[in-house]
N, C-alpha and C positions, 0 to 999 in steps of 0.2 A: 362174463355172460356168454352163453352159447345156445344156439338153436339147431336141432337136428331135423332135417327134412327127410321124411320117409320116402322110399322110392315111389310109392303110390301117390303121395302128395306132390312130388316133383312132376310125375306124369300128368297129374290133373292140372297143375299150374301151366305146364307146357301146352296142354290141350286148350286151356282157356286163353292163354296169351296169344296163340297163333303166331302171327308175324308182328305183334305189338312189341316195339323195342322197350328197353328200360332195365334199370337195376332194381332189384328187390328192395322194397322199403316196408318194414313192419310199421304200418301207419296207424296211429291212434286217432280215431275219428270221433270228435265230440259234437259234430253237426246235429242239431236238434235234440241233444241229450241234456241240455240244461246247464251243465257246468263241466269244468275240466276234469273232475273226478268221476264223471259218468260218461264213459265212452266205450267203444269197442275197437279191437284191433282188426285190421284188414291187411292184405298184401297189395301195395300200390307199386306200379312200375313207373319209375321216375328217371329223368334224364341224368341226374347226378345229385350229389349231396348239396344241401343248402347249408348256410352258416350254422343253423341250430341243430344239424344232424350229427350223429356219431355212428360208428359202426359196431356191430356185435359179430362175433365169430359164428360160423356155421359150417356144416359139412359141404356146402356148395360155394363157400367164399364169404366175403363180408356182406352183411345185410345192414341197411340203413335203419335208423330209428331216431326220432326226435329226442334230444337229451332230456327234456322235461318229462317225457313219457316213459323213460327207461326205468324209473323207480316203481312202475306198476308191474314190471316183469320179474321173473325169478332167474336165478343163476343158470339153471339147466331147463330147457324147454324142448318140446317136440311139436312139429307141425305134421299132422297125419291126415289121411283121407279115408273116409268111410264110404265105399262105393254104393252101398244100399241106400244111403241117405244123400248121396252126392254132396257131401259136406267135408270141407277142410276144417280141421279141429286143432286149435292152438292150446296146448296143455303143458303142465309140469307134473311132477310127482304129487304136488300139493293142491293143485286146482286146475280148473278149466278157465282159460281166458276168454275163449269164444268157440262155440260149437258149430258155427257157420261162418267161417272166415271167407269174405268176399275177395275176389281179385279184381282190381280196378286199373284203369289207365292213369296217366299223369293228371287228368282233370278230375278223377274220382268216379268216372263212369264205369259201371260194372261190366266186366267181360263175361260173355256167356259162350257155351258150346251146345251144339244140338245133340250131343251124345250123353 
């Protein structure tokens, strides 16, 4: 499994994270979605891997993901940024996983930028 971060996506993540530390985690959030099969992926900045985490390869180094949520992902994915919509988009050749990927801190609070 591999995820490619585009240059524009990396710039947006850096802008949003500011000085917030943490490793990138492709986090499958099911909060308020009803069940484990209904969720959305976000980028969460975490202190480190938990027991249920695994890593996937990327062009920026290892990215964490929960083992149980990895079956929702494709073998090759891209995280891109569309400036006109100010949206990070997680996609593969076959589908869109999320067209508005949020970047959050360790607690799940959304990180924002004024630009």
